[in-house]
N, C-alpha and C positions, 0 to 999 in steps of 0.2 A: 038261921040266916040262909037265904036263897043263894043260888049260884050267881044270879045277876047282881044281887047286892054285894056279894064278895068281890066280883069283878069290878064293880063300880068303885067300891072302897079301895081296892087295890090300885085301880087306875088313878084315883085321886091322890093316893099316897105316893105313887111313882111320879106323877106330874108335879106334886108339891116338893118332893125331896130330890128329884134328879136334876143335876146341873145342866145348863144349856149345852148343846152339842159343840158350840164354839169354844166353851171353856175346856171341854174334854180334849179338843184338838190342840189348844194352846198348852195344856198340861202335858200331853204326850210329847210335843216338840220340846218342851222344857226339860223333860226327863232324858230325851234322846240327845240333846244338844252337847253334853259333855263328851259323849262318844263320837259324835258327828264332827265336831270341830277339828280334832287331830287328823281325821281322815281327809277333811277338806284342805287343811293347811299342809299336811305332809304328803298326801297322795294326789288328790285331784288338782290342787294348785300347781305343783311341779309338772304334772302331766300336761295340763293346758299350756303352761309356759313353754314346755319342750315342743309341743305341737306348733305353737306360734313361731318358735325359734327356727323350725325346719324350713320356713318360708322366707328366711332372711339370709344375708351374707355375713352373719356374725362370726368374727374371728378374734383370736387372742392378739393383744397388742395393737389393735386397729385404732387409729386416731380419728378417722372419719366416722360420722354417725352410721349406725347400722341401717341398711336399706332393705326394703321389701323386694324380693326377687321372684316371688310366685313359686312355680313348680320347677325352677331351674335345678335345685339340689336333687330333686327326684329324677329329673331327666339325666343328670350326671350319674346317678346310681344305676340307671338302666344299662349304662355302658361301662360300669366299673366291674371288671372281671374279678378283681381281688375281693370285693364285697360278696359277689355271688359264690366265689370259692369258699369264703368263710361261712356263707349260708349253707352250702352243701356239707361242709365239715360239721357245722352245728347240727344238721339233721342226722348225719352219720353218728355223731356223738350221742345225740338224744335217743335215737333208736338203739344204738349199741349199749347204752347204759340202762335204759328203761326195761327192755325185754328180759335180759338175763337177771336184772335186779328183781323183777317181779317173780320169775320162775324160782330163783334161789330163795327169795323171801317166802314164797308160798310153801316150799319144802320145809324151811325152817319153822314157819308158823304151824304147819301140820305136826312137826316133831314136838314143838313146845306145847302143843295142845294135848299131848298124851300124858298119862299119869306116870311120869318118870321120877326117879330119885333126883333130889337137888334141882327140881324144876324151877323153883324160884331163883336159885343162883344162876341157872342157865339163862333165864329170861333177863336177869340183870346184866349178865355179860353180853348178851346179844344187842343191847341198846347202847353199849359204850361208845361206838363210833358216832352215834347221834349226839352224844353229850359233848363231843369235841368240836371246837371251832374249825372251820374249813382251812384256815391258815395253818393251824397246828397239824391237821391231817396232811396237808400238802408238804410241810417240812418233814414230818415223820416218814412219808413215803419217798421223799427225795433221798433220805438216808437209806431206805430199803433198796432203792434203785442205784445207789452210788456205785460207779463202775469199779472203784478200787477196794472199798471196804464195806460195800453194801451186803446185807445178809443174803440177798437173792443170788448175786454173783458168787459169794462165798459158798453157798449151797451147791451151785452148779459145778464149781471147781472140786468140792469135796466128793461129789458123786461121779466125777470124771466125765462130765458131759461137755466139757469145753472150758474156755477161759472167761466165759461171760461176755457181756457187751455193755455199751453205754445206752441204756434203755431210753432215756429221756431226750437224747440228742440224735438218735438214729432216725433216718428218714422213714424207714418202714416200721419202726417199733414205738415211736413216740406216742402216736394216737392210741394204739391198743394198750400201751402201758397206762396212759391216763384214763382210758375207759375202765380198766380194772380198778383203779382207785375210786372212780365215780361209783362203780357198782358197790364196792365195799363201804363207802361212806354213806350211801343212800339206802342200803338194805334195812337198817333198823326201823325207820319210820314206816316202810312198806310192811315189814314183819309185824309191827305193832297193830297197824290197821287191819291186816288180814287175820291176825290172832283175835282181835276184838270181834271180827265178823264170824270167825269159827266158833267162838264161845256163845254166840247167839243162835247157833243151830241146835235145836232140841235133841238131846241124846236118845229120846224115845224113838225118833225116826231112824237113827242108826241101829238101835236094838231091834226094831221091827224089820228093817231090811236084812239084818244079819240072820234073824230067825227065818226069813224067807229064803235063805241060802245065798244072798248076794255077797260077793267077795269085796275086798278092799277097794279095788278100782271101780267096781260098779256102785258101791256105796258113795264113793267120792263123786262119780258122774251124775248120779240120780238124786242124791240127798245133799251133799256138801256144796257142790258147785252152784246149783240153782240158788241156794240161800246166800252164797258168798259172792255171786256175780255182781250185784250192785256195788258192793264195796271194792271189788277188784277193778271194775271199770272206772270208778271215781279216783282211786289212788293211782291207777295207771295214767289217766289223763293228767292229773296234777303232777305226777313225776315227769311226764314228758315235757310239760311246760317249764317246770323248775330246771330240768336238765338242759333244755334248750337255752335258758337264760343264765346258765352257769357262768361264773366269772372268777371268783376268788380261788377256787381249787386249781383250775388250769393256769391261772396267772402265777400262782406260787410254784407250780410244778415245772412249767415250760415257758411261761410268758409268751405263749403263742408259737414258739419255735418247735422244731428247727425248720427254717424256710417257710414259716406260715402253716406247717402241717397240722398244728393244733390251735390255730387262730380262730376261735369261735366268734360269732357275730358281736357279742358283747365286748370281747377283747378288741375287735376291729374298731368298734365305735369309740371305745375308751381311748385307743391310740389316736384316732382322728381328732378327738376333742382335747385331750390333755397332753399329747406329745406334739401334735402338729397345730393345735389351736384352731381347728376348723369346727367351731361349735355348731354352726348352722347345718353343715353337712352331716355331722355326727347325730344331730337331732333328727334329720331326715331318716337316717338309718334306724334310729329308735322308733320312729313312726312306722316304718315298714315292719319291724319286728312286732310292734304292738298289733298291727293289722293282721299279721299271720297268726299270732296267738289268739286274737279275737275270733278269727275264722275257725280255728281249731276248737275253741270253746263253744262256738255256735254249733258246729257239727256234733260235738259231744252232747250238748244239751238237747238238740233235736233228736238224736238217737235215744237219749234217756226218756224223753217225753213220748216218743213212739213206742218204746218198750213198756212204759206205764199204761198207755192207752190199750195196747194189746192184752195186757194182763187184766 
């Protein structure tokens, strides 16, 4: 059989047996539909409804029909100093949690990647905070910070360092105290991601660098970090977004107090919507936060694409 005959027969067979392109498209959509419907119903639908609500004067208990008011809610936001204060607090919270969280998780991941005794047990213990709901974490840390019987103040008194303080209601201590809880609660997921990245670094590269006389820091800088960098950038960007959108943890710990010192943007929008009934105004806040997060994601994706092109 010649090559031309084989190609001809193959072409006939493929043309006779292959389904039309339209059937393939319909089949693919049919397979994707069960996963796509929940996303459309539970994510895209509420998002579009919230965006449309931001351009109305929707309020709780309103007897008149809701009216379209255009950009009036966004104009009010520009002059709302309380909202911009909450935005600033949200940025301080997000940076204050994300950066130490990454550094501590990186050190823990490097430790758990070593051949230690009881390494499996240590890895299991390291992810315990991740398995706990945020509400439970908040209640537990409120007990730790309790001014009268909390373990933190009791330790301070036992060490003779003072009488302790009311950490969650102090003007200067509330936000740092909440940031500590955020770092503790978010470390496990960052540790797991970094540990997975470390395990993908070939040991042969470390052995070769060690034979060349490279110390631990040089091996980390020249071998480990280049391979770990994509994972580190991804988890850091996601952590920043998750932390900026935090709600439950801070709500349980301080409810935004004292005096609004821990009122994150999500808490401020929640209060406007469900305490004061200003649904349209709260939706406008949500739109601003979605826009900020979209810009951050765009910057991150552009940086990743540029890095991929350079490689």
